[in-house]
N, CA, C and O atoms as a GROMACS GRO file, in nm:
protein
  584
    1UNK      N    1   0.075  -0.127   0.001
    1UNK     CA    2  -0.001   0.003   0.003
    1UNK      C    3   0.086   0.123   0.009
    1UNK      O    4   0.048   0.222  -0.054
    2UNK      N    5   0.199   0.127   0.076
    2UNK     CA    6   0.287   0.246   0.075
    2UNK      C    7   0.347   0.263  -0.058
    2UNK      O    8   0.365   0.378  -0.100
    3UNK      N    9   0.379   0.162  -0.130
    3UNK     CA   10   0.448   0.167  -0.263
    3UNK      C   11   0.358   0.235  -0.359
    3UNK      O   12   0.405   0.322  -0.433
    4UNK      N   13   0.227   0.203  -0.365
    4UNK     CA   14   0.128   0.281  -0.447
    4UNK      C   15   0.126   0.427  -0.409
    4UNK      O   16   0.132   0.512  -0.498
    5UNK      N   17   0.119   0.458  -0.289
    5UNK     CA   18   0.128   0.610  -0.240
    5UNK      C   19   0.252   0.672  -0.301
    5UNK      O   20   0.244   0.769  -0.377
    6UNK      N   21   0.360   0.619  -0.269
    6UNK     CA   22   0.485   0.683  -0.328
    6UNK      C   23   0.485   0.694  -0.475
    6UNK      O   24   0.531   0.794  -0.530
    7UNK      N   25   0.435   0.591  -0.546
    7UNK     CA   26   0.432   0.596  -0.700
    7UNK      C   27   0.345   0.710  -0.745
    7UNK      O   28   0.386   0.783  -0.835
    8UNK      N   29   0.220   0.733  -0.684
    8UNK     CA   30   0.135   0.840  -0.709
    8UNK      C   31   0.206   0.966  -0.680
    8UNK      O   32   0.204   1.052  -0.768
    9UNK      N   33   0.268   0.990  -0.575
    9UNK     CA   34   0.338   1.119  -0.543
    9UNK      C   35   0.447   1.146  -0.647
    9UNK      O   36   0.459   1.256  -0.702
   10UNK      N   37   0.520   1.049  -0.668
   10UNK     CA   38   0.628   1.065  -0.772
   10UNK      C   39   0.566   1.101  -0.908
   10UNK      O   40   0.611   1.194  -0.975
   11UNK      N   41   0.468   1.031  -0.946
   11UNK     CA   42   0.394   1.046  -1.085
   11UNK      C   43   0.347   1.196  -1.083
   11UNK      O   44   0.370   1.266  -1.182
   12UNK      N   45   0.287   1.244  -0.984
   12UNK     CA   46   0.237   1.380  -0.980
   12UNK      C   47   0.354   1.474  -0.979
   12UNK      O   48   0.343   1.570  -1.055
   13UNK      N   49   0.451   1.467  -0.916
   13UNK     CA   50   0.572   1.544  -0.914
   13UNK      C   51   0.633   1.550  -1.044
   13UNK      O   52   0.669   1.655  -1.097
   14UNK      N   53   0.647   1.409  -1.107
   14UNK     CA   54   0.716   1.402  -1.236
   14UNK      C   55   0.629   1.474  -1.347
   14UNK      O   56   0.686   1.530  -1.441
   15UNK      N   57   0.505   1.472  -1.338
   15UNK     CA   58   0.420   1.549  -1.426
   15UNK      C   59   0.440   1.695  -1.420
   15UNK      O   60   0.453   1.761  -1.523
   16UNK      N   61   0.442   1.747  -1.307
   16UNK     CA   62   0.463   1.890  -1.282
   16UNK      C   63   0.608   1.933  -1.328
   16UNK      O   64   0.633   2.041  -1.382
   17UNK      N   65   0.700   1.837  -1.301
   17UNK     CA   66   0.840   1.874  -1.352
   17UNK      C   67   0.850   1.874  -1.505
   17UNK      O   68   0.914   1.961  -1.565
   18UNK      N   69   0.784   1.770  -1.569
   18UNK     CA   70   0.782   1.759  -1.709
   18UNK      C   71   0.716   1.884  -1.764
   18UNK      O   72   0.768   1.948  -1.856
   19UNK      N   73   0.607   1.918  -1.710
   19UNK     CA   74   0.533   2.038  -1.763
   19UNK      C   75   0.622   2.175  -1.753
   19UNK      O   76   0.629   2.256  -1.846
   20UNK      N   77   0.684   2.189  -1.640
   20UNK     CA   78   0.768   2.300  -1.622
   20UNK      C   79   0.892   2.302  -1.721
   20UNK      O   80   0.936   2.406  -1.769
   21UNK      N   81   0.942   2.182  -1.746
   21UNK     CA   82   1.056   2.163  -1.831
   21UNK      C   83   1.007   2.201  -1.973
   21UNK      O   84   1.073   2.278  -2.043
   22UNK      N   85   0.894   2.148  -2.013
   22UNK     CA   86   0.837   2.178  -2.149
   22UNK      C   87   0.812   2.329  -2.169
   22UNK      O   88   0.838   2.387  -2.274
   23UNK      N   89   0.755   2.391  -2.052
   23UNK     CA   90   0.717   2.532  -2.067
   23UNK      C   91   0.854   2.613  -2.072
   23UNK      O   92   0.856   2.709  -2.150
   24UNK      N   93   0.959   2.588  -2.005
   24UNK     CA   94   1.081   2.657  -2.006
   24UNK      C   95   1.146   2.646  -2.146
   24UNK      O   96   1.200   2.744  -2.196
   25UNK      N   97   1.143   2.538  -2.201
   25UNK     CA   98   1.199   2.510  -2.336
   25UNK      C   99   1.120   2.580  -2.449
   25UNK      O  100   1.180   2.636  -2.541
   26UNK      N  101   0.982   2.576  -2.440
   26UNK     CA  102   0.889   2.661  -2.521
   26UNK      C  103   0.924   2.802  -2.512
   26UNK      O  104   0.938   2.870  -2.614
   27UNK      N  105   0.938   2.849  -2.394
   27UNK     CA  106   0.955   2.999  -2.366
   27UNK      C  107   1.088   3.040  -2.426
   27UNK      O  108   1.096   3.145  -2.490
   28UNK      N  109   1.195   2.959  -2.407
   28UNK     CA  110   1.324   2.991  -2.459
   28UNK      C  111   1.353   2.985  -2.601
   28UNK      O  112   1.447   3.044  -2.655
   29UNK      N  113   1.258   2.902  -2.664
   29UNK     CA  114   1.288   2.890  -2.818
   29UNK      C  115   1.194   3.000  -2.882
   29UNK      O  116   1.224   3.046  -2.992
   30UNK      N  117   1.084   3.045  -2.814
   30UNK     CA  118   1.003   3.144  -2.891
   30UNK      C  119   1.012   3.293  -2.838
   30UNK      O  120   0.960   3.384  -2.902
   31UNK      N  121   1.075   3.313  -2.726
   31UNK     CA  122   1.081   3.452  -2.670
   31UNK      C  123   1.227   3.474  -2.630
   31UNK      O  124   1.304   3.379  -2.614
   32UNK      N  125   1.267   3.612  -2.613
   32UNK     CA  126   1.394   3.658  -2.580
   32UNK      C  127   1.378   3.782  -2.538
   32UNK      O  128   1.286   3.853  -2.578
   33UNK      N  129   1.479   3.825  -2.440
   33UNK     CA  130   1.475   3.966  -2.398
   33UNK      C  131   1.580   4.044  -2.470
   33UNK      O  132   1.685   3.986  -2.498
   34UNK      N  133   1.565   4.158  -2.501
   34UNK     CA  134   1.671   4.234  -2.566
   34UNK      C  135   1.670   4.383  -2.495
   34UNK      O  136   1.567   4.444  -2.463
   35UNK      N  137   1.796   4.426  -2.479
   35UNK     CA  138   1.807   4.559  -2.406
   35UNK      C  139   1.812   4.673  -2.520
   35UNK      O  140   1.879   4.662  -2.623
   36UNK      N  141   1.743   4.767  -2.492
   36UNK     CA  142   1.729   4.888  -2.586
   36UNK      C  143   1.860   4.966  -2.580
   36UNK      O  144   1.907   4.994  -2.470
   37UNK      N  145   1.920   5.004  -2.690
   37UNK     CA  146   2.042   5.071  -2.700
   37UNK      C  147   2.022   5.194  -2.794
   37UNK      O  148   1.999   5.181  -2.914
   38UNK      N  149   2.031   5.312  -2.732
   38UNK     CA  150   2.014   5.434  -2.817
   38UNK      C  151   1.879   5.502  -2.790
   38UNK      O  152   1.797   5.456  -2.711
   39UNK      N  153   1.860   5.617  -2.861
   39UNK     CA  154   1.752   5.701  -2.831
   39UNK      C  155   1.642   5.695  -2.943
   39UNK      O  156   1.544   5.769  -2.934
   40UNK      N  157   1.656   5.616  -3.038
   40UNK     CA  158   1.580   5.624  -3.160
   40UNK      C  159   1.426   5.590  -3.140
   40UNK      O  160   1.345   5.623  -3.226
   41UNK      N  161   1.389   5.524  -3.026
   41UNK     CA  162   1.254   5.484  -2.992
   41UNK      C  163   1.186   5.566  -2.875
   41UNK      O  164   1.075   5.538  -2.831
   42UNK      N  165   1.265   5.668  -2.830
   42UNK     CA  166   1.217   5.748  -2.723
   42UNK      C  167   1.105   5.822  -2.765
   42UNK      O  168   1.113   5.860  -2.882
   43UNK      N  169   1.003   5.855  -2.704
   43UNK     CA  170   0.972   5.832  -2.552
   43UNK      C  171   0.922   5.684  -2.531
   43UNK      O  172   0.918   5.634  -2.418
   44UNK      N  173   0.888   5.622  -2.633
   44UNK     CA  174   0.822   5.479  -2.612
   44UNK      C  175   0.914   5.385  -2.537
   44UNK      O  176   0.876   5.321  -2.440
   45UNK      N  177   1.033   5.380  -2.584
   45UNK     CA  178   1.137   5.282  -2.528
   45UNK      C  179   1.254   5.368  -2.488
   45UNK      O  180   1.290   5.460  -2.561
   46UNK      N  181   1.313   5.342  -2.375
   46UNK     CA  182   1.430   5.425  -2.325
   46UNK      C  183   1.561   5.338  -2.342
   46UNK      O  184   1.561   5.215  -2.349
   47UNK      N  185   1.668   5.417  -2.346
   47UNK     CA  186   1.791   5.361  -2.353
   47UNK      C  187   1.819   5.261  -2.216
   47UNK      O  188   1.808   5.303  -2.101
   48UNK      N  189   1.850   5.147  -2.244
   48UNK     CA  190   1.889   5.044  -2.123
   48UNK      C  191   1.769   4.969  -2.079
   48UNK      O  192   1.778   4.878  -1.996
   49UNK      N  193   1.654   5.007  -2.133
   49UNK     CA  194   1.525   4.932  -2.091
   49UNK      C  195   1.525   4.786  -2.166
   49UNK      O  196   1.565   4.775  -2.282
   50UNK      N  197   1.482   4.685  -2.098
   50UNK     CA  198   1.467   4.556  -2.162
   50UNK      C  199   1.326   4.529  -2.205
   50UNK      O  200   1.229   4.563  -2.136
   51UNK      N  201   1.316   4.470  -2.316
   51UNK     CA  202   1.186   4.429  -2.387
   51UNK      C  203   1.183   4.279  -2.412
   51UNK      O  204   1.285   4.214  -2.434
   52UNK      N  205   1.060   4.228  -2.410
   52UNK     CA  206   1.032   4.082  -2.442
   52UNK      C  207   0.997   4.077  -2.589
   52UNK      O  208   0.907   4.147  -2.634
   53UNK      N  209   1.072   3.992  -2.665
   53UNK     CA  210   1.047   3.976  -2.804
   53UNK      C  211   0.998   3.841  -2.843
   53UNK      O  212   1.044   3.742  -2.786
   54UNK      N  213   0.909   3.829  -2.936
   54UNK     CA  214   0.877   3.690  -2.966
   54UNK      C  215   0.857   3.671  -3.131
   54UNK      O  216   0.813   3.761  -3.202
   55UNK      N  217   0.894   3.552  -3.176
   55UNK     CA  218   0.872   3.533  -3.306
   55UNK      C  219   0.764   3.426  -3.332
   55UNK      O  220   0.748   3.376  -3.443
   56UNK      N  221   0.685   3.390  -3.217
   56UNK     CA  222   0.581   3.295  -3.227
   56UNK      C  223   0.455   3.368  -3.272
   56UNK      O  224   0.363   3.395  -3.194
   57UNK      N  225   0.455   3.398  -3.404
   57UNK     CA  226   0.334   3.477  -3.447
   57UNK      C  227   0.213   3.412  -3.451
   57UNK      O  228   0.113   3.478  -3.479
   58UNK      N  229   0.201   3.282  -3.425
   58UNK     CA  230   0.076   3.206  -3.399
   58UNK      C  231   0.014   3.245  -3.277
   58UNK      O  232  -0.108   3.236  -3.261
   59UNK      N  233   0.103   3.293  -3.176
   59UNK     CA  234   0.049   3.327  -3.048
   59UNK      C  235   0.016   3.480  -3.041
   59UNK      O  236  -0.088   3.522  -2.989
   60UNK      N  237   0.111   3.560  -3.096
   60UNK     CA  238   0.093   3.694  -3.079
   60UNK      C  239   0.037   3.781  -3.198
   60UNK      O  240   0.017   3.902  -3.187
   61UNK      N  241   0.014   3.706  -3.316
   61UNK     CA  242  -0.038   3.771  -3.436
   61UNK      C  243   0.075   3.803  -3.523
   61UNK      O  244   0.191   3.802  -3.482
   62UNK      N  245   0.041   3.831  -3.647
   62UNK     CA  246   0.137   3.854  -3.757
   62UNK      C  247   0.181   4.005  -3.733
   62UNK      O  248   0.114   4.084  -3.665
   63UNK      N  249   0.292   4.034  -3.791
   63UNK     CA  250   0.342   4.172  -3.791
   63UNK      C  251   0.240   4.272  -3.861
   63UNK      O  252   0.195   4.238  -3.970
   64UNK      N  253   0.202   4.387  -3.808
   64UNK     CA  254   0.105   4.474  -3.864
   64UNK      C  255   0.169   4.611  -3.852
   64UNK      O  256   0.270   4.626  -3.783
   65UNK      N  257   0.113   4.709  -3.916
   65UNK     CA  258   0.162   4.842  -3.916
   65UNK      C  259   0.147   4.899  -3.766
   65UNK      O  260   0.051   4.871  -3.695
   66UNK      N  261   0.246   4.975  -3.729
   66UNK     CA  262   0.255   5.038  -3.590
   66UNK      C  263   0.307   4.938  -3.484
   66UNK      O  264   0.322   4.977  -3.368
   67UNK      N  265   0.339   4.796  -3.523
   67UNK     CA  266   0.388   4.718  -3.422
   67UNK      C  267   0.534   4.764  -3.402
   67UNK      O  268   0.588   4.836  -3.486
   68UNK      N  269   0.599   4.720  -3.286
   68UNK     CA  270   0.745   4.757  -3.275
   68UNK      C  271   0.820   4.617  -3.295
   68UNK      O  272   0.788   4.516  -3.233
   69UNK      N  273   0.913   4.621  -3.379
   69UNK     CA  274   0.992   4.496  -3.416
   69UNK      C  275   1.132   4.513  -3.392
   69UNK      O  276   1.178   4.626  -3.388
   70UNK      N  277   1.212   4.400  -3.375
   70UNK     CA  278   1.357   4.397  -3.360
   70UNK      C  279   1.401   4.330  -3.492
   70UNK      O  280   1.349   4.228  -3.536
   71UNK      N  281   1.504   4.397  -3.551
   71UNK     CA  282   1.572   4.368  -3.689
   71UNK      C  283   1.711   4.337  -3.654
   71UNK      O  284   1.767   4.394  -3.562
   72UNK      N  285   1.777   4.233  -3.738
   72UNK     CA  286   1.913   4.204  -3.733
   72UNK      C  287   1.991   4.328  -3.799
   72UNK      O  288   1.944   4.389  -3.895
   73UNK      N  289   2.099   4.356  -3.746
   73UNK     CA  290   2.189   4.459  -3.813
   73UNK      C  291   2.286   4.390  -3.898
   73UNK      O  292   2.280   4.268  -3.909
   74UNK      N  293   2.381   4.464  -3.964
   74UNK     CA  294   2.470   4.401  -4.066
   74UNK      C  295   2.582   4.329  -3.985
   74UNK      O  296   2.641   4.234  -4.037
   75UNK      N  297   2.613   4.370  -3.860
   75UNK     CA  298   2.727   4.308  -3.791
   75UNK      C  299   2.657   4.201  -3.689
   75UNK      O  300   2.540   4.211  -3.652
   76UNK      N  301   2.739   4.109  -3.653
   76UNK     CA  302   2.690   4.006  -3.561
   76UNK      C  303   2.657   4.073  -3.414
   76UNK      O  304   2.741   4.147  -3.363
   77UNK      N  305   2.545   4.050  -3.354
   77UNK     CA  306   2.504   4.097  -3.229
   77UNK      C  307   2.443   4.229  -3.232
   77UNK      O  308   2.395   4.283  -3.132
   78UNK      N  309   2.444   4.288  -3.365
   78UNK     CA  310   2.378   4.429  -3.384
   78UNK      C  311   2.238   4.408  -3.418
   78UNK      O  312   2.203   4.319  -3.495
   79UNK      N  313   2.153   4.494  -3.359
   79UNK     CA  314   2.008   4.482  -3.394
   79UNK      C  315   1.951   4.634  -3.395
   79UNK      O  316   2.012   4.730  -3.349
   80UNK      N  317   1.831   4.637  -3.450
   80UNK     CA  318   1.762   4.773  -3.452
   80UNK      C  319   1.612   4.737  -3.394
   80UNK      O  320   1.551   4.633  -3.420
   81UNK      N  321   1.566   4.841  -3.315
   81UNK     CA  322   1.435   4.834  -3.256
   81UNK      C  323   1.360   4.951  -3.328
   81UNK      O  324   1.398   5.067  -3.313
   82UNK      N  325   1.257   4.920  -3.404
   82UNK     CA  326   1.199   5.027  -3.476
   82UNK      C  327   1.040   4.995  -3.488
   82UNK      O  328   0.999   4.882  -3.465
   83UNK      N  329   0.956   5.097  -3.523
   83UNK     CA  330   0.814   5.076  -3.540
   83UNK      C  331   0.782   5.053  -3.689
   83UNK      O  332   0.838   5.125  -3.772
   84UNK      N  333   0.705   4.967  -3.724
   84UNK     CA  334   0.658   4.930  -3.853
   84UNK      C  335   0.569   5.044  -3.911
   84UNK      O  336   0.463   5.080  -3.859
   85UNK      N  337   0.624   5.097  -4.027
   85UNK     CA  338   0.565   5.211  -4.088
   85UNK      C  339   0.476   5.158  -4.212
   85UNK      O  340   0.365   5.206  -4.236
   86UNK      N  341   0.528   5.066  -4.280
   86UNK     CA  342   0.454   5.000  -4.389
   86UNK      C  343   0.501   4.859  -4.424
   86UNK      O  344   0.619   4.827  -4.408
   87UNK      N  345   0.412   4.779  -4.470
   87UNK     CA  346   0.439   4.649  -4.506
   87UNK      C  347   0.454   4.630  -4.659
   87UNK      O  348   0.422   4.719  -4.738
   88UNK      N  349   0.503   4.512  -4.698
   88UNK     CA  350   0.512   4.490  -4.846
   88UNK      C  351   0.385   4.524  -4.913
   88UNK      O  352   0.276   4.491  -4.868
   89UNK      N  353   0.405   4.598  -5.031
   89UNK     CA  354   0.290   4.638  -5.118
   89UNK      C  355   0.226   4.771  -5.073
   89UNK      O  356   0.142   4.825  -5.145
   90UNK      N  357   0.261   4.820  -4.969
   90UNK     CA  358   0.200   4.946  -4.925
   90UNK      C  359   0.294   5.068  -4.961
   90UNK      O  360   0.416   5.057  -4.967
   91UNK      N  361   0.226   5.187  -4.984
   91UNK     CA  362   0.288   5.311  -5.023
   91UNK      C  363   0.344   5.387  -4.900
   91UNK      O  364   0.286   5.392  -4.792
   92UNK      N  365   0.457   5.443  -4.927
   92UNK     CA  366   0.518   5.526  -4.815
   92UNK      C  367   0.496   5.662  -4.854
   92UNK      O  368   0.514   5.691  -4.973
   93UNK      N  369   0.456   5.758  -4.764
   93UNK     CA  370   0.440   5.888  -4.795
   93UNK      C  371   0.576   5.964  -4.834
   93UNK      O  372   0.689   5.923  -4.807
   94UNK      N  373   0.547   6.080  -4.901
   94UNK     CA  374   0.676   6.145  -4.955
   94UNK      C  375   0.774   6.194  -4.845
   94UNK      O  376   0.895   6.196  -4.870
   95UNK      N  377   0.728   6.233  -4.728
   95UNK     CA  378   0.805   6.275  -4.626
   95UNK      C  379   0.900   6.165  -4.572
   95UNK      O  380   1.005   6.196  -4.517
   96UNK      N  381   0.859   6.029  -4.588
   96UNK     CA  382   0.928   5.917  -4.518
   96UNK      C  383   1.002   5.824  -4.639
   96UNK      O  384   1.053   5.717  -4.606
   97UNK      N  385   1.004   5.861  -4.752
   97UNK     CA  386   1.069   5.765  -4.853
   97UNK      C  387   1.217   5.756  -4.823
   97UNK      O  388   1.270   5.840  -4.750
   98UNK      N  389   1.286   5.661  -4.876
   98UNK     CA  390   1.426   5.649  -4.854
   98UNK      C  391   1.497   5.762  -4.922
   98UNK      O  392   1.456   5.809  -5.028
   99UNK      N  393   1.601   5.806  -4.862
   99UNK     CA  394   1.686   5.916  -4.903
   99UNK      C  395   1.729   5.908  -5.043
   99UNK      O  396   1.749   6.013  -5.104
  100UNK      N  397   1.747   5.787  -5.104
  100UNK     CA  398   1.797   5.768  -5.237
  100UNK      C  399   1.681   5.778  -5.334
  100UNK      O  400   1.709   5.782  -5.453
  101UNK      N  401   1.560   5.782  -5.299
  101UNK     CA  402   1.441   5.785  -5.389
  101UNK      C  403   1.415   5.918  -5.443
  101UNK      O  404   1.398   6.013  -5.367
  102UNK      N  405   1.411   5.931  -5.576
  102UNK     CA  406   1.376   6.047  -5.649
  102UNK      C  407   1.237   6.071  -5.670
  102UNK      O  408   1.165   5.974  -5.694
  103UNK      N  409   1.187   6.190  -5.663
  103UNK     CA  410   1.037   6.226  -5.677
  103UNK      C  411   0.990   6.185  -5.820
  103UNK      O  412   0.872   6.152  -5.840
  104UNK      N  413   1.079   6.188  -5.915
  104UNK     CA  414   1.033   6.153  -6.063
  104UNK      C  415   1.029   6.000  -6.071
  104UNK      O  416   0.995   5.954  -6.180
  105UNK      N  417   1.059   5.917  -5.975
  105UNK     CA  418   1.035   5.774  -5.979
  105UNK      C  419   0.889   5.736  -5.943
  105UNK      O  420   0.850   5.620  -5.958
  106UNK      N  421   0.807   5.835  -5.896
  106UNK     CA  422   0.672   5.810  -5.859
  106UNK      C  423   0.664   5.760  -5.710
  106UNK      O  424   0.762   5.769  -5.636
  107UNK      N  425   0.552   5.708  -5.670
  107UNK     CA  426   0.538   5.674  -5.535
  107UNK      C  427   0.622   5.566  -5.487
  107UNK      O  428   0.647   5.473  -5.565
  108UNK      N  429   0.671   5.564  -5.366
  108UNK     CA  430   0.754   5.454  -5.325
  108UNK      C  431   0.664   5.340  -5.263
  108UNK      O  432   0.588   5.363  -5.168
  109UNK      N  433   0.676   5.223  -5.319
  109UNK     CA  434   0.595   5.106  -5.269
  109UNK      C  435   0.697   5.011  -5.211
  109UNK      O  436   0.797   4.979  -5.276
  110UNK      N  437   0.671   4.964  -5.085
  110UNK     CA  438   0.757   4.869  -5.012
  110UNK      C  439   0.757   4.739  -5.103
  110UNK      O  440   0.650   4.700  -5.150
  111UNK      N  441   0.867   4.678  -5.124
  111UNK     CA  442   0.892   4.562  -5.221
  111UNK      C  443   0.829   4.436  -5.141
  111UNK      O  444   0.814   4.435  -5.018
  112UNK      N  445   0.798   4.344  -5.216
  112UNK     CA  446   0.751   4.206  -5.154
  112UNK      C  447   0.866   4.151  -5.068
  112UNK      O  448   0.984   4.156  -5.105
  113UNK      N  449   0.828   4.099  -4.954
  113UNK     CA  450   0.916   4.029  -4.864
  113UNK      C  451   1.002   4.123  -4.778
  113UNK      O  452   1.100   4.085  -4.715
  114UNK      N  453   0.957   4.248  -4.782
  114UNK     CA  454   1.036   4.358  -4.700
  114UNK      C  455   0.932   4.431  -4.608
  114UNK      O  456   0.810   4.418  -4.619
  115UNK      N  457   0.992   4.506  -4.520
  115UNK     CA  458   0.921   4.582  -4.421
  115UNK      C  459   0.986   4.721  -4.415
  115UNK      O  460   1.108   4.734  -4.431
  116UNK      N  461   0.906   4.825  -4.393
  116UNK     CA  462   0.965   4.965  -4.380
  116UNK      C  463   0.936   5.010  -4.248
  116UNK      O  464   0.821   5.006  -4.207
  117UNK      N  465   1.040   5.058  -4.170
  117UNK     CA  466   1.040   5.086  -4.034
  117UNK      C  467   1.093   5.220  -4.011
  117UNK      O  468   1.180   5.268  -4.084
  118UNK      N  469   1.039   5.286  -3.903
  118UNK     CA  470   1.079   5.427  -3.864
  118UNK      C  471   1.095   5.425  -3.715
  118UNK      O  472   1.019   5.351  -3.652
  119UNK      N  473   1.183   5.494  -3.652
  119UNK     CA  474   1.193   5.509  -3.509
  119UNK      C  475   1.102   5.620  -3.468
  119UNK      O  476   1.078   5.716  -3.541
  120UNK      N  477   1.047   5.601  -3.334
  120UNK     CA  478   0.962   5.700  -3.273
  120UNK      C  479   1.032   5.839  -3.260
  120UNK      O  480   0.970   5.944  -3.276
  121UNK      N  481   1.166   5.831  -3.230
  121UNK     CA  482   1.225   5.962  -3.224
  121UNK      C  483   1.279   6.008  -3.362
  121UNK      O  484   1.396   5.990  -3.395
  122UNK      N  485   1.190   6.065  -3.435
  122UNK     CA  486   1.202   6.086  -3.574
  122UNK      C  487   1.327   6.169  -3.606
  122UNK      O  488   1.388   6.133  -3.707
  123UNK      N  489   1.375   6.271  -3.540
  123UNK     CA  490   1.484   6.340  -3.580
  123UNK      C  491   1.627   6.262  -3.560
  123UNK      O  492   1.725   6.291  -3.629
  124UNK      N  493   1.630   6.171  -3.472
  124UNK     CA  494   1.757   6.106  -3.446
  124UNK      C  495   1.761   5.970  -3.493
  124UNK      O  496   1.868   5.908  -3.488
  125UNK      N  497   1.649   5.911  -3.541
  125UNK     CA  498   1.648   5.766  -3.581
  125UNK      C  499   1.700   5.748  -3.707
  125UNK      O  500   1.668   5.819  -3.802
  126UNK      N  501   1.793   5.641  -3.714
  126UNK     CA  502   1.843   5.589  -3.853
  126UNK      C  503   1.765   5.467  -3.890
  126UNK      O  504   1.788   5.365  -3.827
  127UNK      N  505   1.686   5.466  -3.974
  127UNK     CA  506   1.584   5.363  -4.015
  127UNK      C  507   1.571   5.346  -4.162
  127UNK      O  508   1.665   5.369  -4.238
  128UNK      N  509   1.460   5.308  -4.199
  128UNK     CA  510   1.437   5.286  -4.349
  128UNK      C  511   1.446   5.398  -4.435
  128UNK      O  512   1.468   5.380  -4.554
  129UNK      N  513   1.430   5.531  -4.380
  129UNK     CA  514   1.462   5.644  -4.458
  129UNK      C  515   1.607   5.648  -4.496
  129UNK      O  516   1.640   5.704  -4.601
  130UNK      N  517   1.692   5.594  -4.423
  130UNK     CA  518   1.844   5.588  -4.454
  130UNK      C  519   1.877   5.463  -4.521
  130UNK      O  520   1.942   5.465  -4.626
  131UNK      N  521   1.832   5.342  -4.460
  131UNK     CA  522   1.887   5.216  -4.510
  131UNK      C  523   1.781   5.152  -4.620
  131UNK      O  524   1.807   5.045  -4.676
  132UNK      N  525   1.681   5.212  -4.642
  132UNK     CA  526   1.578   5.140  -4.723
  132UNK      C  527   1.504   5.036  -4.657
  132UNK      O  528   1.531   5.016  -4.539
  133UNK      N  529   1.414   4.966  -4.715
  133UNK     CA  530   1.328   4.849  -4.642
  133UNK      C  531   1.411   4.743  -4.600
  133UNK      O  532   1.514   4.714  -4.662
  134UNK      N  533   1.369   4.677  -4.489
  134UNK     CA  534   1.444   4.565  -4.448
  134UNK      C  535   1.369   4.435  -4.487
  134UNK      O  536   1.247   4.428  -4.494
  135UNK      N  537   1.459   4.326  -4.514
  135UNK     CA  538   1.394   4.208  -4.547
  135UNK      C  539   1.330   4.141  -4.435
  135UNK      O  540   1.380   4.148  -4.322
  136UNK      N  541   1.208   4.068  -4.461
  136UNK     CA  542   1.139   4.007  -4.350
  136UNK      C  543   1.220   3.905  -4.279
  136UNK      O  544   1.199   3.883  -4.160
  137UNK      N  545   1.320   3.836  -4.353
  137UNK     CA  546   1.400   3.738  -4.278
  137UNK      C  547   1.507   3.812  -4.177
  137UNK      O  548   1.578   3.745  -4.103
  138UNK      N  549   1.511   3.936  -4.180
  138UNK     CA  550   1.598   4.007  -4.081
  138UNK      C  551   1.511   4.039  -3.964
  138UNK      O  552   1.564   4.088  -3.864
  139UNK      N  553   1.386   4.017  -3.966
  139UNK     CA  554   1.310   4.047  -3.839
  139UNK      C  555   1.332   3.939  -3.732
  139UNK      O  556   1.297   3.823  -3.754
  140UNK      N  557   1.385   3.971  -3.628
  140UNK     CA  558   1.419   3.871  -3.508
  140UNK      C  559   1.275   3.853  -3.442
  140UNK      O  560   1.250   3.738  -3.406
  141UNK      N  561   1.181   3.946  -3.423
  141UNK     CA  562   1.056   3.931  -3.365
  141UNK      C  563   0.993   4.058  -3.339
  141UNK      O  564   1.040   4.167  -3.369
  142UNK      N  565   0.885   4.036  -3.284
  142UNK     CA  566   0.784   4.153  -3.248
  142UNK      C  567   0.793   4.175  -3.093
  142UNK      O  568   0.789   4.083  -3.011
  143UNK      N  569   0.803   4.300  -3.064
  143UNK     CA  570   0.813   4.337  -2.914
  143UNK      C  571   0.667   4.302  -2.857
  143UNK      O  572   0.566   4.343  -2.915
  144UNK      N  573   0.661   4.227  -2.747
  144UNK     CA  574   0.535   4.201  -2.682
  144UNK      C  575   0.528   4.272  -2.554
  144UNK      O  576   0.417   4.320  -2.528
  145UNK      N  577   0.616   4.288  -2.474
  145UNK     CA  578   0.612   4.356  -2.350
  145UNK      C  579   0.731   4.455  -2.337
  145UNK      O  580   0.847   4.418  -2.357
  146UNK      N  581   0.697   4.579  -2.303
  146UNK     CA  582   0.801   4.678  -2.274
  146UNK      C  583   0.771   4.756  -2.159
  146UNK      O  584   0.849   4.844  -2.121
   0.00000   0.00000   0.00000
């Protein structure tokens, strides 16, 4: 009789332990924290602040206009945190087109497979106005908690 009691206690504890382990693995593979560096997203995000980022779009929804996203930079470990201004196929207003775009080329449309981002601190932000649109494959994830 004492063997069955111990077995049930272990089974319950084992189930909780397995559930916790599965949750931790799921969380680590779909979420990460990133520290804000710079002033380009002020006043929304401040330098040194940590944000929670996820690429589990099935849970948090697809990337939409006005979402805050984290993008890979050109150097290892470099990243940008910016707000989505336009998605593929959408037109960008004349005041926000890339600096290399000429007015005689007509309206600027974000190319397929790309995203157009701008920082909230408009005067100091280096974003798609300077670098052009970012590839969707360069998106690390969407900021879910800040």
